[in-house]
C-alpha positions as CSV (number, residue, x, y, z in Angstrom):
1,M,108.1,62.5,144.0
2,I,106.9,60.3,141.3
3,N,109.5,57.2,142.6
4,Q,108.0,57.7,146.0
5,W,104.4,57.6,144.8
6,L,105.0,54.3,142.9
7,F,106.8,52.7,145.4
8,A,103.9,53.2,148.0
9,G,101.4,52.1,145.4
10,A,103.8,49.0,144.9
11,L,103.5,48.3,148.3
12,Q,99.6,49.0,148.8
13,L,99.2,46.7,146.1
14,G,101.4,44.0,147.7
15,G,100.0,44.3,151.1
16,M,96.0,44.5,149.6
17,T,97.2,41.2,147.3
18,L,98.1,39.5,150.4
19,L,95.4,40.5,152.7
20,Y,92.6,39.6,149.8
21,A,94.5,36.3,149.3
22,I,94.0,35.6,152.8
23,G,91.0,37.5,154.4
24,R,88.8,37.9,151.6
25,R,85.9,35.8,153.1
26,T,85.9,37.6,156.6
27,I,87.8,41.0,156.0
28,D,85.7,43.5,154.3
29,C,86.9,45.2,150.9
30,T,87.6,48.8,152.9
31,T,90.1,47.5,155.5
32,I,91.6,45.5,153.0
33,V,92.4,48.4,151.1
34,L,93.3,50.8,153.5
35,A,95.7,48.4,155.5
36,G,97.1,47.1,152.2
37,Y,99.6,49.7,152.7
38,P,100.9,49.3,156.0
39,V,100.7,45.6,155.7
40,G,102.9,46.0,152.3
41,L,105.3,48.3,154.4
42,L,105.9,45.5,157.2
43,L,106.5,42.7,154.3
44,W,109.3,45.0,152.7
45,V,110.6,45.6,156.0
46,L,110.8,42.0,156.7
47,A,112.2,41.1,153.3
48,S,115.1,43.6,153.8
49,L,116.1,42.3,157.3
50,I,116.2,38.7,156.1
51,A,118.6,39.9,153.1
52,L,120.6,42.4,155.3
53,L,121.1,39.1,158.1
54,T,121.9,36.4,155.7
55,P,124.9,36.3,152.9
56,L,122.5,38.1,150.5
57,T,123.5,41.6,150.2
58,M,120.4,43.8,150.6
59,T,119.5,45.6,147.2
60,A,116.0,46.8,145.5
61,V,115.9,43.5,143.8
62,S,116.6,40.9,146.5
63,A,114.3,42.7,148.9
64,T,111.7,42.7,146.2
65,A,112.0,39.0,145.4
66,I,112.2,37.8,148.9
67,A,108.9,39.7,149.3
68,L,107.6,38.1,146.7
69,V,108.4,34.9,147.9
70,I,107.0,35.4,151.6
71,T,103.6,36.4,149.6
72,V,103.4,33.7,147.5
73,L,104.1,31.2,150.4
74,A,101.1,33.2,152.3
75,I,99.2,32.6,149.9
76,T,99.6,29.0,149.0
77,L,99.6,28.1,152.5
78,D,96.1,29.9,152.7
79,S,94.8,28.2,149.4
80,L,95.7,24.6,151.0
81,R,92.6,25.3,153.1
82,R,90.2,27.0,151.1
83,D,87.0,26.3,149.0
84,G,84.2,28.2,147.5
85,A,83.7,31.6,146.0
86,P,85.8,34.7,147.4
87,G,83.8,37.1,149.3
88,T,85.4,40.4,148.6
89,T,85.1,41.5,144.6
90,G,88.0,42.4,142.5
91,R,86.1,45.3,141.1
92,S,85.9,47.2,144.6
93,L,89.4,46.5,145.4
94,L,90.3,48.0,142.0
95,V,88.2,51.1,142.9
96,G,89.5,51.4,146.2
97,A,93.1,50.9,144.9
98,I,92.7,54.0,142.7
99,L,91.1,56.0,145.3
100,F,94.2,55.3,147.8
101,N,96.4,55.9,144.9
102,G,94.9,59.1,144.2
103,V,95.0,60.4,147.8
104,S,98.6,59.3,148.0
105,F,99.6,61.5,144.9
106,L,98.1,64.5,146.6
107,I,100.0,63.7,149.7
108,H,103.5,63.0,147.7
109,Q,102.5,66.6,146.3
110,V,104.2,68.3,149.2
111,N,106.8,67.9,151.5
112,L,105.7,68.8,155.0
113,T,108.2,66.9,156.8
114,L,109.2,68.1,160.3
115,I,112.8,67.0,161.2
116,S,114.7,66.9,164.7
117,N,117.8,65.5,165.9
118,D,116.6,62.0,166.5
119,S,115.3,62.0,162.8
120,F,118.9,62.8,161.4
121,Y,120.1,59.8,163.3
122,L,117.6,57.9,162.2
123,L,117.9,58.7,158.7
124,I,121.8,58.2,158.8
125,I,120.9,54.7,159.8
126,A,119.0,54.0,157.1
127,R,121.2,55.7,154.6
128,E,124.0,53.4,156.0
129,L,121.9,50.3,155.4
130,G,120.7,51.3,152.4
131,H,124.1,51.9,150.7
132,Y,126.0,49.1,152.1
133,G,123.3,46.4,152.2
134,Y,124.1,44.6,155.8
135,F,124.4,45.6,159.0
136,T,128.0,47.3,160.4
137,D,129.0,47.6,163.9
138,I,127.9,50.9,164.2
139,S,124.4,50.8,162.7
140,G,123.9,47.4,164.8
141,L,125.2,49.3,167.8
142,Q,122.5,51.9,166.9
143,L,119.9,49.9,166.6
144,S,119.7,48.8,170.6
145,G,118.4,52.1,170.9
146,W,116.2,52.5,168.2
147,G,113.8,50.1,166.5
148,V,114.8,48.3,163.2
149,F,111.3,49.5,161.4
150,A,111.5,52.6,160.4
151,P,115.6,52.6,159.7
152,V,115.0,49.9,157.5
153,A,111.8,51.4,155.8
154,H,113.3,54.7,154.9
155,S,116.8,52.8,154.0
156,A,114.5,51.9,150.7
157,S,114.8,55.7,149.7
158,V,118.3,55.2,148.6
159,F,117.2,52.9,145.8
160,L,114.7,55.5,144.9
161,N,117.3,58.3,144.6
162,E,115.4,60.1,147.3
163,G,116.8,61.2,150.5
164,Y,114.1,59.6,152.9
165,L,110.3,58.4,152.6
166,Y,108.6,61.5,153.3
167,G,105.4,60.1,152.4
168,M,105.3,57.6,154.9
169,P,104.2,59.4,158.0
170,P,101.4,61.0,156.2
171,L,100.1,57.8,154.4
172,L,100.1,55.9,157.6
173,A,98.4,58.8,159.3
174,M,95.7,58.6,156.6
175,V,95.2,55.0,157.1
176,T,94.8,55.1,160.6
177,L,92.0,57.9,160.6
178,A,90.3,56.3,158.1
179,L,90.3,52.6,159.8
180,L,89.2,54.5,162.9
181,F,86.2,55.7,160.7
182,H,85.7,53.0,159.2
183,W,85.4,50.3,162.3
184,I,83.7,52.3,164.7
185,R,81.0,53.0,161.9
186,R,81.0,48.9,161.6
187,S,80.9,48.5,164.8
188,F,78.0,50.7,165.1
189,K,76.2,49.3,162.7
190,S,76.6,45.3,164.3
191,L,75.4,46.7,167.9
192,G,72.1,47.9,165.8
193,V,72.7,51.8,167.1
194,G,71.7,53.3,163.6
195,Q,73.4,54.5,160.4
196,I,73.2,58.0,161.4
197,A,74.5,57.4,164.9
198,G,77.5,55.8,163.9
199,I,78.2,57.9,161.0
200,V,78.3,60.8,163.3
201,A,80.1,58.8,165.9
202,A,82.9,58.0,163.3
203,V,83.1,61.9,162.5
204,L,83.6,63.1,165.9
205,A,86.0,60.2,166.9
206,A,88.1,61.2,163.7
207,L,87.8,64.8,164.5
208,L,89.0,64.0,168.1
209,L,92.0,62.4,166.2
210,L,92.6,64.9,163.9
211,S,92.4,67.7,166.1
212,T,94.9,66.6,168.5
213,P,98.5,68.5,167.9
214,M,100.5,65.5,168.6
215,Y,98.5,63.6,166.0
216,Q,98.9,66.6,163.4
217,R,102.5,67.1,164.5
218,H,103.9,63.5,163.9
219,A,102.0,62.9,160.6
220,S,104.8,64.9,158.9
221,Y,107.5,63.9,161.6
222,I,110.4,61.6,161.0
223,H,110.2,59.1,163.8
224,T,109.2,55.9,165.3
225,N,105.9,57.2,167.1
226,L,103.4,57.8,164.4
227,G,103.8,54.1,162.7
228,S,103.8,52.8,166.2
229,A,100.7,54.3,166.8
230,A,99.3,52.9,163.5
231,F,100.1,49.4,163.7
232,L,99.2,49.0,167.3
233,F,95.8,50.6,166.0
234,I,95.7,48.0,163.2
235,Y,96.1,45.2,166.0
236,A,93.9,46.7,168.3
237,G,91.1,47.3,165.7
238,A,91.3,43.6,163.9
239,A,91.7,41.8,167.5
240,Y,88.5,43.4,168.4
241,M,86.9,42.2,165.1
242,R,88.2,39.0,166.0
243,F,86.4,38.9,169.2
244,S,83.4,40.3,167.6
245,T,83.0,38.0,164.6
246,G,85.2,34.9,165.5
247,G,86.7,35.1,161.5
248,R,90.6,33.8,162.1
249,E,91.8,36.2,159.3
250,W,90.7,39.1,161.2
251,L,93.5,37.3,163.9
252,V,95.7,37.4,160.9
253,L,95.7,41.2,160.5
254,A,96.0,41.4,163.9
255,M,99.2,39.8,164.1
256,F,100.7,41.9,161.1
257,G,99.6,44.9,163.2
258,L,101.5,43.2,166.2
259,I,104.8,42.4,164.7
260,G,105.1,45.9,162.9
261,F,104.7,47.7,166.1
262,S,107.3,45.3,167.9
263,L,109.9,46.1,165.4
264,H,109.2,49.7,166.0
265,R,111.0,50.6,169.5
266,V,113.0,48.7,171.6
267,E,110.9,48.5,174.4
268,A,107.8,47.4,172.3
269,P,107.6,44.1,172.9
270,L,106.4,44.6,176.3
271,V,103.8,46.6,174.7
272,A,103.1,44.1,172.7
273,A,103.0,41.3,175.2
274,I,100.3,43.4,177.0
275,F,98.2,43.6,174.3
276,L,98.6,39.6,173.1
277,A,97.7,38.5,176.7
278,P,93.6,38.8,175.7
279,V,94.0,36.7,173.0
280,A,96.4,34.4,174.6
281,E,93.4,33.8,177.7
282,S,90.5,33.8,175.1
283,R,88.7,30.7,174.8
284,D,86.9,31.7,172.3
285,I,89.8,31.2,170.1
286,K,91.1,28.2,169.1
287,F,94.3,26.7,170.7
288,V,96.5,26.6,167.7
289,D,95.5,30.3,166.3
290,R,96.9,31.5,170.3
291,L,99.2,29.4,170.0
292,V,100.9,30.4,166.4
293,A,100.1,34.1,167.6
294,T,102.1,33.9,170.8
295,L,104.8,31.9,168.9
296,A,105.4,34.2,166.2
297,L,105.7,37.5,168.8
298,A,108.4,35.6,171.1
299,G,110.2,33.9,168.3
300,L,110.4,36.7,165.8
301,M,111.7,39.3,169.0
302,T,113.7,36.6,170.1
303,G,115.4,36.5,166.8
304,W,115.9,40.4,166.3
305,F,117.5,40.7,170.1
306,S,120.1,37.9,169.6
307,V,120.7,40.1,166.5
308,I,121.0,42.5,168.8
309,A,122.9,41.0,171.4
310,N,125.8,40.1,169.0
311,F,126.0,44.0,168.3
312,I,126.3,45.8,171.7
313,G,128.5,43.7,173.7
314,D,128.8,45.4,177.1
315,K,127.7,48.7,175.4
316,G,124.3,48.8,174.9
317,W,123.2,52.5,174.1
318,I,119.5,51.9,175.6
319,V,119.1,47.9,175.6
320,T,121.9,46.0,177.4
321,R,122.4,42.6,177.2
322,E,120.9,41.9,181.1
323,Q,117.9,43.8,180.1
324,I,117.2,41.5,176.7
325,P,115.9,38.6,178.7
326,V,113.5,40.7,180.4
327,M,112.0,42.2,177.3
328,L,111.5,38.4,175.8
329,A,109.9,37.2,178.9
330,P,106.2,38.4,178.8
331,S,106.2,37.4,175.4
332,W,107.5,33.5,176.3
333,L,104.9,33.8,179.4
334,L,101.9,34.3,176.9
335,V,103.1,30.4,175.1
336,A,103.5,29.1,178.5
337,V,99.9,30.5,179.4
338,V,98.4,28.7,175.8
339,L,100.2,25.6,176.2
340,A,98.9,25.3,180.0
341,S,95.3,26.4,179.1
342,A,95.4,22.9,176.9
343,F,95.5,21.3,180.8
344,R,91.7,21.4,182.0
345,P,93.3,22.1,185.8
346,L,95.0,25.0,184.8
347,Q,92.1,26.3,182.5
348,S,90.8,28.8,185.5
349,T,94.1,30.1,186.4
350,T,95.1,30.9,182.7
351,R,91.8,33.0,182.3
352,W,93.5,35.8,184.6
353,T,96.2,36.3,182.4
354,T,95.8,39.9,181.5
355,V,94.5,41.2,184.7
356,L,97.5,39.4,186.4
357,M,100.2,41.1,184.1
358,T,98.4,44.5,185.1
359,W,98.5,43.5,188.8
360,A,102.1,42.6,188.4
361,L,103.1,45.6,186.5
362,L,101.4,47.9,189.0
363,L,103.6,46.2,192.0
364,V,106.5,46.7,190.0
365,V,105.9,50.6,189.6
366,L,105.5,50.4,193.5
367,W,108.5,49.0,194.2
368,F,110.2,51.6,191.9
369,F,108.5,53.9,193.7
370,I,109.5,52.8,197.1
371,D,113.3,52.1,195.9
372,K,113.4,55.5,193.7
373,T,110.9,57.7,195.6
374,D,112.0,61.1,194.3
375,H,112.7,59.9,190.6
376,M,109.6,58.2,190.2
377,K,107.6,60.6,191.7
378,K,108.7,63.4,189.0
379,C,108.4,60.6,186.2
380,F,104.7,60.2,187.2
381,D,104.1,63.9,187.8
382,T,105.5,64.8,184.5
383,T,103.2,62.1,183.1
384,A,100.2,63.3,184.1
385,W,100.8,67.0,183.5
386,N,101.7,66.3,180.1
387,L,98.5,63.9,179.1
388,V,96.5,66.6,180.6
389,W,98.3,70.1,180.4
390,T,102.0,70.7,178.7
391,G,102.1,67.2,176.4
392,H,100.6,69.2,173.5
393,W,97.4,66.9,173.5
394,T,95.0,70.2,174.6
395,M,91.9,68.4,175.6
396,T,92.4,65.1,173.9
397,Y,93.4,62.8,177.0
398,T,91.5,64.7,179.8
399,V,88.1,64.0,177.7
400,L,89.5,60.4,177.0
401,L,90.3,59.9,180.5
402,F,87.2,61.3,182.0
403,L,85.0,59.1,179.4
404,L,87.5,55.8,180.7
405,A,86.7,56.4,184.2
406,W,82.8,55.8,183.5
407,T,83.6,52.9,180.8
408,P,83.6,49.8,184.2
409,F,80.1,50.6,185.1
410,M,78.7,50.3,181.3
411,R,77.4,47.4,179.8
412,P,80.1,45.2,178.4
413,I,81.3,45.0,174.4
414,R,82.6,42.0,173.1
415,G,86.4,41.8,173.3
416,E,86.5,44.0,176.4
417,A,89.2,42.2,177.8
418,L,91.4,43.7,174.9
419,F,90.8,46.9,176.1
420,R,90.0,46.7,179.6
421,A,93.2,46.0,181.6
422,T,95.1,47.0,178.8
423,I,95.0,50.3,178.7
424,P,95.8,50.9,182.3
425,A,98.6,48.8,182.1
426,F,100.2,50.4,179.1
427,L,100.0,54.0,181.0
428,L,101.6,52.3,184.0
429,L,104.3,50.5,181.6
430,I,105.3,54.7,180.5
431,V,105.3,55.4,184.1
432,A,107.9,52.0,184.9
433,L,110.0,52.4,182.1
434,G,110.9,56.2,184.0
435,A,112.7,54.3,186.0
436,F,115.6,53.2,183.6
437,R,116.5,56.9,182.5
438,K,116.5,60.2,183.5
439,P,113.5,61.6,184.7
440,Y,110.8,62.3,182.4
441,R,110.2,66.2,181.6
442,L,107.2,68.5,181.3
443,D,107.7,69.1,177.1
444,D,105.9,67.4,174.2
445,S,108.8,65.8,172.8
446,D,109.5,63.7,175.9
447,S,109.9,60.3,175.1
448,G,107.1,59.4,177.8
449,N,104.9,61.8,176.6
450,R,105.3,60.5,172.6
451,M,104.8,56.9,173.7
452,A,101.1,58.1,174.9
453,L,100.8,58.5,171.0
454,H,100.7,54.9,170.6
455,I,97.9,54.2,172.0
456,L,95.7,57.1,171.3
457,P,93.8,55.7,168.2
458,A,93.0,52.1,170.1
459,I,91.4,54.3,173.4
460,I,89.4,56.3,171.2
461,L,88.1,53.2,169.3
462,Y,86.8,51.6,172.7
463,V,85.3,54.7,174.1
464,A,83.3,54.9,170.9
465,V,82.0,51.3,170.8
466,K,81.8,51.4,174.3
467,F,79.3,54.5,174.7
468,G,77.8,53.1,171.4
469,R,76.9,49.7,173.1
470,Q,75.0,51.6,175.9
471,F,72.6,52.6,173.0
472,A,72.2,49.5,171.5
473,D,68.9,47.8,171.2
474,T,69.7,44.2,171.6
475,R,66.4,43.1,170.2
476,N,67.2,44.5,166.7
477,S,71.1,44.6,167.2
478,R,72.9,42.9,164.0
479,T,75.8,40.8,164.4
480,E,79.0,41.4,162.4
481,S,78.1,38.4,160.0
482,E,75.0,39.3,159.1
483,I,76.9,42.7,158.1
484,A,78.9,40.4,156.2
485,L,76.6,38.4,154.3
486,D,74.7,41.7,153.1
487,S,78.2,42.6,151.4
488,G,78.9,39.5,150.2
489,N,81.1,38.0,152.7
490,V,80.6,34.7,153.7
491,G,82.1,32.1,155.9
492,I,82.1,34.1,158.8
493,A,79.2,33.2,161.0
494,A,81.1,30.5,162.9
495,G,82.5,31.0,166.3
496,E,80.2,34.0,166.9
497,S,80.3,34.9,170.6
498,S,77.5,36.7,172.8
499,T,78.6,39.5,175.3
């Protein structure tokens, strides 16, 4: 228990240090503390992957050394464009880190892990990676059906003399819940709705998420879905803050979230491209920032799928060689969109990227319905029934879908494109993926139903902020910049955009 708690604390400290160095003038202290653990976990996974894919053998020493090199390099590059005093105080971070690790200590006192056959397969891969320190033919082939994030993360348990990281799912669940509460309260304050209204909305949103049986289950379940939800939510929340504040550092945090999400499951790059499209098409974000963000996703995913292609040959488990270009095409399309936006005659077209991707996905789904009518009808019916009845969501998705139906008729929020088209596109993608497998089944453990967890926190954030916007007094509405200045953060006013 102590080993796992100390390891989680080290990851949180590493991630918090990196976020503080990069975003201390823009990103608030609470976000830095809470996002420190998932960012540190991502650093560990990326460092371990470098060791696994190079002549180095993955050990605790090599992975730690590589993680430190990545952190120092990022801080050094960031310092080249920095001046002035930091906005977030070290004392606040220290108090936050102590509180975080106190909660982490309590979480690690009890092992409430849920295990399934999928969990055993995942942990077998993890133990093999930890023991051998490199990808074998067997583990490489198995990763064509799994994302690489969870197995590599759990492989650290070998160095800790533990069976697996039983504290990782509940810690990620706690971080997601706390960030949801914090970002909603912060957003309501920026809208000028009122402090009490913001707290009430944040409490109701947190209770909605916490009371959802699927969320409760995956908070202690060894699988990929809770991690996917946590990292996709970090992307959605940080990207929304970027659209609200204009701070470049929020986009860095958002990309940490999107990269972590993309490494969790083999189909995740398709979802990541959908959610990155609003950033790629945005005129409020600098060209260089958009280009770096899209290249980071496309380049990393191309590198990882090249590794998978070398292992699977013609025997892919879920992803085959023929499907890999399809998985990567949307990410590279976004790179092309950013490059095209540099040419004035094409700018009006690139602004419709998110909408066009959603309509293209709808046409693909319609084609599947024509080509595999019975199969797709069963997938669609099953997905719908799972969300509102049989999928162990109670009334969560019924309420959210009802509220989402009203959002097109409401006053817009900043960063509206981040949610308006991406949420329907994600649900369409779940149905579309059913064409490549056996029909979905009426069961809470069905993969299509579990994927709905990935986007749940982001939907709750969007609905809360959207409805809060309707009660905002535009005459008294405060900008995120003013909030940041009140708390000591500076340099965030530039890039402020109107709704």
